[in-house]
DONU-887661 format. One record per atom (N, C-alpha, C): residue in three letters; x, y, z; residue number from 1. Coordinates in steps of 0.2 Angstrom, whole numbers. Example, Ala and Ser with C-alpha at 12.3 -4.5 7.8 and 13.67 -1.06 7.14 Angstrom:
<guke><torro>ala</torro><u>66</u><v>-28</v><w>39</w><torba>1</torba></guke>
<guke><torro>ala</torro><u>62</u><v>-22</v><w>39</w><torba>1</torba></guke>
<guke><torro>ala</torro><u>66</u><v>-16</v><w>39</w><torba>1</torba></guke>
<guke><torro>ser</torro><u>64</u><v>-11</v><w>35</w><torba>2</torba></guke>
<guke><torro>ser</torro><u>68</u><v>-5</v><w>36</w><torba>2</torba></guke>
<guke><torro>ser</torro><u>64</u><v>0</v><w>39</w><torba>2</torba></guke>
This chain:
<guke><torro>unk</torro><u>71</u><v>-41</v><w>-99</w><torba>1</torba></guke>
<guke><torro>unk</torro><u>72</u><v>-34</v><w>-96</w><torba>1</torba></guke>
<guke><torro>unk</torro><u>68</u><v>-29</v><w>-100</w><torba>1</torba></guke>
<guke><torro>unk</torro><u>69</u><v>-29</v><w>-107</w><torba>2</torba></guke>
<guke><torro>unk</torro><u>65</u><v>-25</v><w>-111</w><torba>2</torba></guke>
<guke><torro>unk</torro><u>58</u><v>-25</v><w>-110</w><torba>2</torba></guke>
<guke><torro>unk</torro><u>55</u><v>-31</v><w>-110</w><torba>3</torba></guke>
<guke><torro>unk</torro><u>47</u><v>-31</v><w>-109</w><torba>3</torba></guke>
<guke><torro>unk</torro><u>45</u><v>-27</v><w>-102</w><torba>3</torba></guke>
<guke><torro>unk</torro><u>49</u><v>-28</v><w>-97</w><torba>4</torba></guke>
<guke><torro>unk</torro><u>48</u><v>-25</v><w>-91</w><torba>4</torba></guke>
<guke><torro>unk</torro><u>48</u><v>-17</v><w>-91</w><torba>4</torba></guke>
<guke><torro>unk</torro><u>53</u><v>-15</v><w>-95</w><torba>5</torba></guke>
<guke><torro>unk</torro><u>53</u><v>-8</v><w>-96</w><torba>5</torba></guke>
<guke><torro>unk</torro><u>47</u><v>-5</v><w>-100</w><torba>5</torba></guke>
<guke><torro>unk</torro><u>45</u><v>-9</v><w>-105</w><torba>6</torba></guke>
<guke><torro>unk</torro><u>40</u><v>-7</v><w>-110</w><torba>6</torba></guke>
<guke><torro>unk</torro><u>33</u><v>-7</v><w>-106</w><torba>6</torba></guke>
<guke><torro>unk</torro><u>32</u><v>-12</v><w>-102</w><torba>7</torba></guke>
<guke><torro>unk</torro><u>26</u><v>-12</v><w>-97</w><torba>7</torba></guke>
<guke><torro>unk</torro><u>26</u><v>-7</v><w>-92</w><torba>7</torba></guke>
<guke><torro>unk</torro><u>32</u><v>-5</v><w>-89</w><torba>8</torba></guke>
<guke><torro>unk</torro><u>32</u><v>0</v><w>-85</w><torba>8</torba></guke>
<guke><torro>unk</torro><u>31</u><v>7</v><w>-88</w><torba>8</torba></guke>
<guke><torro>unk</torro><u>33</u><v>8</v><w>-94</w><torba>9</torba></guke>
<guke><torro>unk</torro><u>32</u><v>14</v><w>-97</w><torba>9</torba></guke>
<guke><torro>unk</torro><u>24</u><v>15</v><w>-99</w><torba>9</torba></guke>
<guke><torro>unk</torro><u>21</u><v>9</v><w>-101</w><torba>10</torba></guke>
<guke><torro>unk</torro><u>14</u><v>9</v><w>-102</w><torba>10</torba></guke>
<guke><torro>unk</torro><u>10</u><v>11</v><w>-96</w><torba>10</torba></guke>
<guke><torro>unk</torro><u>12</u><v>8</v><w>-90</w><torba>11</torba></guke>
<guke><torro>unk</torro><u>8</u><v>9</v><w>-84</w><torba>11</torba></guke>
<guke><torro>unk</torro><u>9</u><v>16</v><w>-82</w><torba>11</torba></guke>
<guke><torro>unk</torro><u>15</u><v>19</v><w>-83</w><torba>12</torba></guke>
<guke><torro>unk</torro><u>16</u><v>26</v><w>-81</w><torba>12</torba></guke>
<guke><torro>unk</torro><u>12</u><v>30</v><w>-85</w><torba>12</torba></guke>
<guke><torro>unk</torro><u>12</u><v>29</v><w>-92</w><torba>13</torba></guke>
<guke><torro>unk</torro><u>8</u><v>33</v><w>-96</w><torba>13</torba></guke>
<guke><torro>unk</torro><u>0</u><v>33</v><w>-94</w><torba>13</torba></guke>
<guke><torro>unk</torro><u>-2</u><v>27</v><w>-93</w><torba>14</torba></guke>
<guke><torro>unk</torro><u>-9</u><v>27</v><w>-91</w><torba>14</torba></guke>
<guke><torro>unk</torro><u>-10</u><v>31</v><w>-84</w><torba>14</torba></guke>
<guke><torro>unk</torro><u>-6</u><v>30</v><w>-79</w><torba>15</torba></guke>
<guke><torro>unk</torro><u>-6</u><v>34</v><w>-73</w><torba>15</torba></guke>
<guke><torro>unk</torro><u>-6</u><v>41</v><w>-74</w><torba>15</torba></guke>
<guke><torro>unk</torro><u>-2</u><v>44</v><w>-78</w><torba>16</torba></guke>
<guke><torro>unk</torro><u>-1</u><v>51</v><w>-79</w><torba>16</torba></guke>
<guke><torro>unk</torro><u>-7</u><v>53</v><w>-83</w><torba>16</torba></guke>
<guke><torro>unk</torro><u>-10</u><v>49</v><w>-88</w><torba>17</torba></guke>
<guke><torro>unk</torro><u>-16</u><v>51</v><w>-91</w><torba>17</torba></guke>
<guke><torro>unk</torro><u>-22</u><v>52</v><w>-87</w><torba>17</torba></guke>
<guke><torro>unk</torro><u>-23</u><v>47</v><w>-82</w><torba>18</torba></guke>
<guke><torro>unk</torro><u>-28</u><v>48</v><w>-77</w><torba>18</torba></guke>
<guke><torro>unk</torro><u>-27</u><v>54</v><w>-73</w><torba>18</torba></guke>
<guke><torro>unk</torro><u>-21</u><v>55</v><w>-70</w><torba>19</torba></guke>
<guke><torro>unk</torro><u>-20</u><v>61</v><w>-66</w><torba>19</torba></guke>
<guke><torro>unk</torro><u>-21</u><v>67</v><w>-70</w><torba>19</torba></guke>
<guke><torro>unk</torro><u>-19</u><v>67</v><w>-76</w><torba>20</torba></guke>
<guke><torro>unk</torro><u>-19</u><v>73</v><w>-80</w><torba>20</torba></guke>
<guke><torro>unk</torro><u>-27</u><v>75</v><w>-81</w><torba>20</torba></guke>
<guke><torro>unk</torro><u>-31</u><v>70</v><w>-83</w><torba>21</torba></guke>
<guke><torro>unk</torro><u>-38</u><v>71</v><w>-84</w><torba>21</torba></guke>
<guke><torro>unk</torro><u>-41</u><v>73</v><w>-78</w><torba>21</torba></guke>
<guke><torro>unk</torro><u>-39</u><v>71</v><w>-72</w><torba>22</torba></guke>
<guke><torro>unk</torro><u>-42</u><v>73</v><w>-66</w><torba>22</torba></guke>
<guke><torro>unk</torro><u>-41</u><v>81</v><w>-65</w><torba>22</torba></guke>
<guke><torro>unk</torro><u>-34</u><v>83</v><w>-66</w><torba>23</torba></guke>
<guke><torro>unk</torro><u>-32</u><v>90</v><w>-65</w><torba>23</torba></guke>
<guke><torro>unk</torro><u>-36</u><v>94</v><w>-70</w><torba>23</torba></guke>
<guke><torro>unk</torro><u>-37</u><v>92</v><w>-76</w><torba>24</torba></guke>
<guke><torro>unk</torro><u>-40</u><v>96</v><w>-81</w><torba>24</torba></guke>
<guke><torro>unk</torro><u>-48</u><v>97</v><w>-79</w><torba>24</torba></guke>
<guke><torro>unk</torro><u>-51</u><v>91</v><w>-77</w><torba>25</torba></guke>
<guke><torro>unk</torro><u>-58</u><v>92</v><w>-75</w><torba>25</torba></guke>
<guke><torro>unk</torro><u>-59</u><v>96</v><w>-69</w><torba>25</torba></guke>
<guke><torro>unk</torro><u>-54</u><v>96</v><w>-64</w><torba>26</torba></guke>
<guke><torro>unk</torro><u>-54</u><v>101</v><w>-59</w><torba>26</torba></guke>
<guke><torro>unk</torro><u>-54</u><v>108</v><w>-61</w><torba>26</torba></guke>
<guke><torro>unk</torro><u>-49</u><v>109</v><w>-65</w><torba>27</torba></guke>
<guke><torro>unk</torro><u>-48</u><v>116</v><w>-67</w><torba>27</torba></guke>
<guke><torro>unk</torro><u>-54</u><v>119</v><w>-72</w><torba>27</torba></guke>
<guke><torro>unk</torro><u>-57</u><v>114</v><w>-75</w><torba>28</torba></guke>
<guke><torro>unk</torro><u>-63</u><v>116</v><w>-79</w><torba>28</torba></guke>
<guke><torro>unk</torro><u>-70</u><v>115</v><w>-76</w><torba>28</torba></guke>
<guke><torro>unk</torro><u>-69</u><v>114</v><w>-69</w><torba>29</torba></guke>
<guke><torro>unk</torro><u>-75</u><v>114</v><w>-65</w><torba>29</torba></guke>
<guke><torro>unk</torro><u>-80</u><v>108</v><w>-67</w><torba>29</torba></guke>
<guke><torro>unk</torro><u>-77</u><v>103</v><w>-69</w><torba>30</torba></guke>
<guke><torro>unk</torro><u>-81</u><v>97</v><w>-70</w><torba>30</torba></guke>
<guke><torro>unk</torro><u>-80</u><v>92</v><w>-65</w><torba>30</torba></guke>
<guke><torro>unk</torro><u>-86</u><v>89</v><w>-62</w><torba>31</torba></guke>
<guke><torro>unk</torro><u>-85</u><v>84</v><w>-57</w><torba>31</torba></guke>
<guke><torro>unk</torro><u>-89</u><v>78</v><w>-58</w><torba>31</torba></guke>
<guke><torro>unk</torro><u>-88</u><v>73</v><w>-55</w><torba>32</torba></guke>
<guke><torro>unk</torro><u>-91</u><v>67</v><w>-56</w><torba>32</torba></guke>
<guke><torro>unk</torro><u>-99</u><v>67</v><w>-54</w><torba>32</torba></guke>
<guke><torro>unk</torro><u>-101</u><v>72</v><w>-51</w><torba>33</torba></guke>
<guke><torro>unk</torro><u>-108</u><v>72</v><w>-49</w><torba>33</torba></guke>
<guke><torro>unk</torro><u>-112</u><v>76</v><w>-53</w><torba>33</torba></guke>
<guke><torro>unk</torro><u>-110</u><v>78</v><w>-59</w><torba>34</torba></guke>
<guke><torro>unk</torro><u>-114</u><v>82</v><w>-64</w><torba>34</torba></guke>
<guke><torro>unk</torro><u>-113</u><v>90</v><w>-63</w><torba>34</torba></guke>
<guke><torro>unk</torro><u>-108</u><v>92</v><w>-59</w><torba>35</torba></guke>
<guke><torro>unk</torro><u>-107</u><v>99</v><w>-58</w><torba>35</torba></guke>
<guke><torro>unk</torro><u>-111</u><v>102</v><w>-52</w><torba>35</torba></guke>
<guke><torro>unk</torro><u>-109</u><v>108</v><w>-50</w><torba>36</torba></guke>
<guke><torro>unk</torro><u>-112</u><v>111</v><w>-44</w><torba>36</torba></guke>
<guke><torro>unk</torro><u>-119</u><v>113</v><w>-45</w><torba>36</torba></guke>
<guke><torro>unk</torro><u>-122</u><v>114</v><w>-51</w><torba>37</torba></guke>
<guke><torro>unk</torro><u>-128</u><v>117</v><w>-52</w><torba>37</torba></guke>
<guke><torro>unk</torro><u>-134</u><v>112</v><w>-49</w><torba>37</torba></guke>
<guke><torro>unk</torro><u>-132</u><v>105</v><w>-50</w><torba>38</torba></guke>
<guke><torro>unk</torro><u>-137</u><v>100</v><w>-47</w><torba>38</torba></guke>
<guke><torro>unk</torro><u>-135</u><v>96</v><w>-41</w><torba>38</torba></guke>
<guke><torro>unk</torro><u>-129</u><v>99</v><w>-38</w><torba>39</torba></guke>
<guke><torro>unk</torro><u>-126</u><v>95</v><w>-33</w><torba>39</torba></guke>
<guke><torro>unk</torro><u>-131</u><v>95</v><w>-27</w><torba>39</torba></guke>
<guke><torro>unk</torro><u>-131</u><v>89</v><w>-24</w><torba>40</torba></guke>
<guke><torro>unk</torro><u>-135</u><v>87</v><w>-18</w><torba>40</torba></guke>
<guke><torro>unk</torro><u>-131</u><v>86</v><w>-12</w><torba>40</torba></guke>
<guke><torro>unk</torro><u>-124</u><v>87</v><w>-13</w><torba>41</torba></guke>
<guke><torro>unk</torro><u>-120</u><v>87</v><w>-7</w><torba>41</torba></guke>
<guke><torro>unk</torro><u>-114</u><v>83</v><w>-7</w><torba>41</torba></guke>
<guke><torro>unk</torro><u>-111</u><v>82</v><w>-13</w><torba>42</torba></guke>
<guke><torro>unk</torro><u>-105</u><v>79</v><w>-14</w><torba>42</torba></guke>
<guke><torro>unk</torro><u>-99</u><v>83</v><w>-12</w><torba>42</torba></guke>
<guke><torro>unk</torro><u>-100</u><v>89</v><w>-12</w><torba>43</torba></guke>
<guke><torro>unk</torro><u>-95</u><v>94</v><w>-9</w><torba>43</torba></guke>
<guke><torro>unk</torro><u>-88</u><v>94</v><w>-13</w><torba>43</torba></guke>
<guke><torro>unk</torro><u>-88</u><v>92</v><w>-19</w><torba>44</torba></guke>
<guke><torro>unk</torro><u>-82</u><v>91</v><w>-23</w><torba>44</torba></guke>
<guke><torro>unk</torro><u>-80</u><v>98</v><w>-25</w><torba>44</torba></guke>
<guke><torro>unk</torro><u>-85</u><v>103</v><w>-26</w><torba>45</torba></guke>
<guke><torro>unk</torro><u>-83</u><v>110</v><w>-28</w><torba>45</torba></guke>
<guke><torro>unk</torro><u>-82</u><v>114</v><w>-22</w><torba>45</torba></guke>
<guke><torro>unk</torro><u>-83</u><v>112</v><w>-16</w><torba>46</torba></guke>
<guke><torro>unk</torro><u>-82</u><v>117</v><w>-11</w><torba>46</torba></guke>
<guke><torro>unk</torro><u>-88</u><v>121</v><w>-9</w><torba>46</torba></guke>
<guke><torro>unk</torro><u>-94</u><v>120</v><w>-13</w><torba>47</torba></guke>
<guke><torro>unk</torro><u>-99</u><v>125</v><w>-11</w><torba>47</torba></guke>
<guke><torro>unk</torro><u>-103</u><v>123</v><w>-5</w><torba>47</torba></guke>
<guke><torro>unk</torro><u>-105</u><v>128</v><w>-2</w><torba>48</torba></guke>
<guke><torro>unk</torro><u>-109</u><v>127</v><w>5</w><torba>48</torba></guke>
<guke><torro>unk</torro><u>-116</u><v>126</v><w>3</w><torba>48</torba></guke>
<guke><torro>unk</torro><u>-118</u><v>120</v><w>6</w><torba>49</torba></guke>
<guke><torro>unk</torro><u>-125</u><v>118</v><w>5</w><torba>49</torba></guke>
<guke><torro>unk</torro><u>-129</u><v>120</v><w>11</w><torba>49</torba></guke>
<guke><torro>unk</torro><u>-134</u><v>124</v><w>10</w><torba>50</torba></guke>
<guke><torro>unk</torro><u>-138</u><v>127</v><w>16</w><torba>50</torba></guke>
<guke><torro>unk</torro><u>-141</u><v>121</v><w>19</w><torba>50</torba></guke>
<guke><torro>unk</torro><u>-141</u><v>122</v><w>26</w><torba>51</torba></guke>
<guke><torro>unk</torro><u>-144</u><v>117</v><w>30</w><torba>51</torba></guke>
<guke><torro>unk</torro><u>-151</u><v>118</v><w>31</w><torba>51</torba></guke>
<guke><torro>unk</torro><u>-155</u><v>113</v><w>32</w><torba>52</torba></guke>
<guke><torro>unk</torro><u>-163</u><v>113</v><w>32</w><torba>52</torba></guke>
<guke><torro>unk</torro><u>-165</u><v>113</v><w>40</w><torba>52</torba></guke>
């Protein structure tokens, strides 16, 4: 029973670390595509890309 609790705590800590990092990156305008300045259309920042 104790090993199950320890493993559950470790999994929860990893989950919250990943979610926390995602929230931190979103609040600091960091995205997976390199940011809005060179964005070619990932739309993660909500910017409007002009249509050609």
